[in-house]
N, C-alpha and C positions, 0 to 999 in steps of 0.2 A: 842478244839478251844479256842484261847485266848479271854478273855473278851473285849480286846481292838478292836477286829475285829467286834464285834456285835453292831448293832444300839441300843441305850439306850432304845428304845420303842419296840424292836422286841418281847420280851417275853410278855410284857404287852398287845400288840395288838393281839397276838395269844391267850393268855388266855381269852381275851374279847370274842372270838368266842365260848368259852365253859363256859362262866360265868353264862349263864341263860338257862340251859337245860330244855326241856319240862319235866313235871312230869311223873311218871310211875304209872299207875292205873290198877287195875283189877276189872272186873265187878263181882257183883254189887257194886256200890260205889256212894257217894254223894260228889259233889264239890260245895263249897260256895265261891263266889268271890266278892270282893268290891274294888272300886277305889276311891281315894280322890284327889281333886284338889283345890288349893287355888283359890278363886274367882278372884283375881287380881294379875297380875305380877307373875304368878306361876313359870315361868322359873327362877326367881331370889329369890325364897322363901328361908326361913331358913331351910336347910336340917337337921340341928340338931334337930329341932322340930319333923320332920318325924321320925328320929331315936328314939327320946324319946317316941313317940307314939307307935312305934313297941316294944320298951323295956317294956313299960307298959303292953302290951298284953302278951309278953312272961313271965313276972313276975306273971301275973294273973294265968297263967296255969302252972307255974313251969318249963318252958322250958329253954333251953340254951339261954343266952343273945347274941345279935348280936354284931359284931365288928363295932364300930362307924364309921370306915373308909370305910366300904363296901357299895355297892349300891344294893346288893341283899342278901337274907337270906333264908336258908332252915333249918327247925328244926322240931322236934317231940314235939307236945304239947298235952299230954294225948293220946287220940285216934286219934288225927288229925295230919296230915302232913301239915305244914305251909310253904308256899312259898311267899316271899315278894320281890318286885322289886321297885326300884326308877327310874322314867323316867324323861324326861325333864320338864314336866308340872304336873305330877301326880305320885302317888304311888299306887301299887296294892297289895292286900292280897288274896291269894288263899289257902283255907283249904280243904283238901281231907280226907274223912272218909269212911272206909269200910262199906258196907251195905246200905240199903235204909230205910227211915222212914216208920212207919206204914201207915201214911196218905201221899199220894203223895205230894211232895213239901211242907211238913210241915215246917213252919218257925222255929220250934225248932231246925232244922238241922243247923241253923245259930247261935246257942247259943255261939259258939266260939267267935263271934264278938258281945259282949253285946251292947245294945243300949246306955248305959251310956258311954262306951268306944268310940263308934262311935261319940257321941256328942262332945267328947273332941278332936276329930281329928283336926289337924292344918288346913285342908281344908274341903271342902264340898263333899258329896258323889255324884259322877257323874255316877257310874255304880254299880249295885248290882244284882248278877246273882246266881241262883241255877241251877245246872246241875245234873240230875239223870242219872246214867249209869247203864244199865241193860243188861241181856243176851237176844239176839234176839230170839223170839219164832220160832219154825220150820215153822209155818205159819205166814208170816209177817203181814197178815191182823189182827191178834190178837193185834199186836203193834199199828196198825192204829186205831183199835177200842178203845184202851186205850187213845191214845193222843187226840182222838175226844172229850173226857170228860175233858181233861186238858187245852185245848187251844181254843181261839176264832176262829171260823171257817173262818171268813172273812179275817183274816190276817195269817192264819196258813200256814207255810211252812214245807214241809216234803220231804226229798230227800235221795237217796242213796249217800254215799260218799266213796271215795277211792276204786273204782271198786266193789261197793256193799259189802265192808267189814263191813259197819255200816250204820245205819239209824239215822238221826238226825231230830228233829222237834222242832218248837218254833213259837210263834206268835208276838214276839217283843213288848209285852205289859207288863205293870207293874201291878202286882197283888195288892190286898188290903193291903198286908203287906210290899209293897215297893220293891218286888223282881221281876226280869225278869226270866222267866223259859225256860229251854231247856231240851229236853229229848234225850238221846243217847242210841240206842240199837245196841249192837255189836255181831258179830258172836262168837261162843265159842272159835274158834281157833285164834282170834285176840290177838296179844301180848300186854303186859302192856305198852310198849313204844309207840305203835301205838295208843292205847286208850288215853294215855296222850297227844299225839300230837293233836288228834281230839278235846279233851276238851280244850286244850290250845288255839287252833285256834278259837274255838267258843267264849271263853271269851274275847280274843283279838278282835275278830270281833265286839262284842258289845261295848267294851271299846273304840276302835278307831272310831266306828260309833258315839258314844256319844260325843267324843272329837271333831270330825269333824263338828258335827252339832251345836257346840257352835258358830261357825261362822255365822249361819243362823240369830240369833238374832242381831248380829252386822251388818250383811248385811241389815237387814230391817231398823234398826235405821239409817244406813248410807244412804239408799235410801231416807228416809224421809228428811234428811238433804240436800241431793243433790237436791231434789225437791224444797227446799227453795232457794238454791243457783243458780240453773240453770236459772230461769227467769232473775235474775240480770245480770248473765254473758251474756245471749242472748241479753239483752237490751244494754249492754255496747258494744258488738260486732256490733250490728245493728246501734248504734249511732256513730260509729267511723268515718263515712263519713260526719258527721255534722261539717262543718267548723265553725259554730257559737259557739261551745264549745271549750275551750282551751284544747289542747292535754295533757298538764300536769295534768289537773283536771281529765280527763278521765283515764289517766294512774294511778293516785292514787286510783281511785275507783276499777280499775282492779287489782291492787296490793293487795287491801284489800280482794277481792274474792280469789285471788291466795293463799294468806296466809291461808285463811279458808280451801281451798282444800288441801294444803300441810299438814296442821295440821291433817286433817282427814286421809290423807295417812299415816302419821307417826303413828297415833293411831291405825290404822287397819292393817298395813302391816304385823305385826307378826301373828295376828290371821288368816288372809287370807292365809298367807304362810303355817301356821300349818294346816289349814283346807285342803289345797291341798295335803299336805304330808299324813295326816291321811286318806283322801279318798283313796289315792293310796294303803295304807296299808290294808284298808278294802277290796278293790277289790282283793288284793294279797292273803288275807286270804281265801276269797271265792274260788279263783282259786286253791289254795293249797288243798282244800277239794275235788276237782275233782268230783263235784256233777253230778248225773244223775237222770232223772225223776223217781218218785215213784208213780205208780198207778194214773197218771194224776194229782197229787198234784202240788201245786205251788212251784217253785224252788226259791232258795235264790237269784239268779241273776234276776229272774222276780220280786220278791218282791222289791229288791233294785232299779231296773229300774223304777218301778212305784211309790215307796214311798220315796226312799232315793236320787236318782239321781236328781229329781227336786229341792230338797233343795240345793244340791251342785251347780246346775246350777244357782240358785238364788244368791248364794255367788259369783260365778264367774262373773255373770252379774253385780252385784254391784261393784266388783273390776274393771272390764273393763270400766264401766261407769265413775268411779272415775278417772281412768287413762285417759280416753278420754277427760273429762272435764279439767284435768290438762294440757293436750296437747293443747286443744283449748285456754285455758287461756295463755299459754306460747306463742303460735303463735300470739294471739292478742297483747300480751305485746311487742313482737318483732316488730310488725307493728307500734304500738304506739310509741315505742322508736325511730323507724326510722322516723316517722312523727315529733317527738319532735326534733330530730337531724336536720332534714331539716329546720324546723322553726327556730331553734337556729342559723343555718348557715346563713339563710336569715337575721335574726336580727343582727348577727355579721357583715355581709356584709354592711348592712345599717349603722351600727355603725362606721365601717371603713370609709365609704364614708363621714359621718358627721365629723369624725376626720380629714379626708383629707381637707374638706372645712374649718374647723376651723384652721388647720395648715396654709392653704393658706392665710386666713384672718390675722392670727398672723404674717405671713411673711410680708404681705403688711403693717400692722400696725408697724412692726419693722422698715421697710424701711422709713415709714413716721416719726417715732420717731427719727430714725437716722438723717434724713434731718433736723428735728427741732433741734436735738442736735447740728448739725454742725452750724446752724444759731445762736443758743443760745451761744455756746462756742465761736463762732467767734465774736459775739457782745461784750461779756465780754473781749475777747482777744484784740479786736481793741481799746476798752476803756482803757485797761491797757497800751497797747503800745502807745496810743496817749498821755497819761499822762507822760510816760517815755521818749518819744522822742520830746515832745513839746518844751522843752528848747533848744534842738539842732536846731529844725525847726525855732525858732525865730532868732537864730544866722545867718541863711542864708536867712532870710526874708520870710519864708514860714508860711502862716497862718494855724491855727488849722483846719479849714474845709478842706483845701487842703491836710493836713497831714492825716486826717481821711480818705479822699477819696482814697489816695494812699495806705494806709495800708489795707483797707477793702478787695480788691480782693486777695491780697497776703495772708492775714490771713485766709480767707475762704478756699483757696486752701490748705494751710498748715494744717488746722484742718481736712479738708476732707481727705487728704492724710494720716494723722496720724491715723484717725479712721479706714480707710480702711486697713492699715497695722495691726492694733490691731485685727480687725475682721479676717483677713487672718491667723494670728498667732493662734487665738482661734479655727478656723476651723481645722487648721493643728494639733493642740494638741488633738482635739476631734477625728480626724481620726486615730491618732497614740497615744493611751493612754499610751504606754510605753516609749514615747519620753523623758519624764522628769525623768524616773526611773534611 
């Protein structure tokens, strides 16, 4: 096949399907998992810092260095198999070691991730999990007796998964050393790939649960802010029918509240969207385990329904409340703008009426001035003509008073006719501005 016929992203997109395979594990084994996230704007973090942190870990244990351009890494660090992945907001490290510690969930199992190294991480730790994988005893009750000593009874979940191929248990609590614990008991005939997928889904379940619940704190702070803004918005909407207040003033107050709401929406939109996506992944990972009840114990779906889902509903409630308040503010703004437009139209109509009255007065004044101008011009014209024609009038025996009397009507009519002609020419040139071009 010619390269010209292939889409430039075809191979890259297919390779992405196989870029992050689940680990392969054989029981007994211990898995230690940590996830780090930048506290702010994690999606736009400096990913070179993440790679430098990973390189520091591989150098500590003498393992192969990662490729700076990769978003995932797998390598052997001493007795541990390390798997690293870079996600949109966080990075994860999973170290898998054969065998179990002498003391169940001994924190020494996490020595591959030294405390000093974790403190130098670009972000903060959002998940830290220890998973112990062991062979399921012939009598499953023996496994139940063990987990009874490892986990808190009030929040313990213990279920069969994958058609009773394995038993998993955990209490979703953080122990005194900062780790969350899960126990996995697998039947002797379960393959390494299947064990790896079970463990991978467990640690992903905890990681995405933690990431989704980051929205809970934001939702609570948003709810407090909305509690402060809602009385003001309600007062503005209730006062819109008050004709005593100018609509422009009310509109400015409403715009100030709208700006606050839009600011909150911009600041919370990414986190709420991510929370919804992470919640879907959490429920997908639970469904992928295909759990069934074990000896009347609490199931993962039951635990999530009672402990996790209320938090997610709180986030959705805050998001919907913010959206509802923005819509209310927008509707009120539209009504106020309509009111302002109506008032301005009325004001413009009154202004036009006043302008019409003024134009009428100006026209009357112009006519008056024109009449006075005819009289004034005629007066001076009669005087000039009298002086010019008086010598001739004396020759025919006509006195000056009679000459003036004879000239007056003729002069007035001539001046009036001349001004009328000038006015007509001005109006004609105004109606046809291109007449003189």
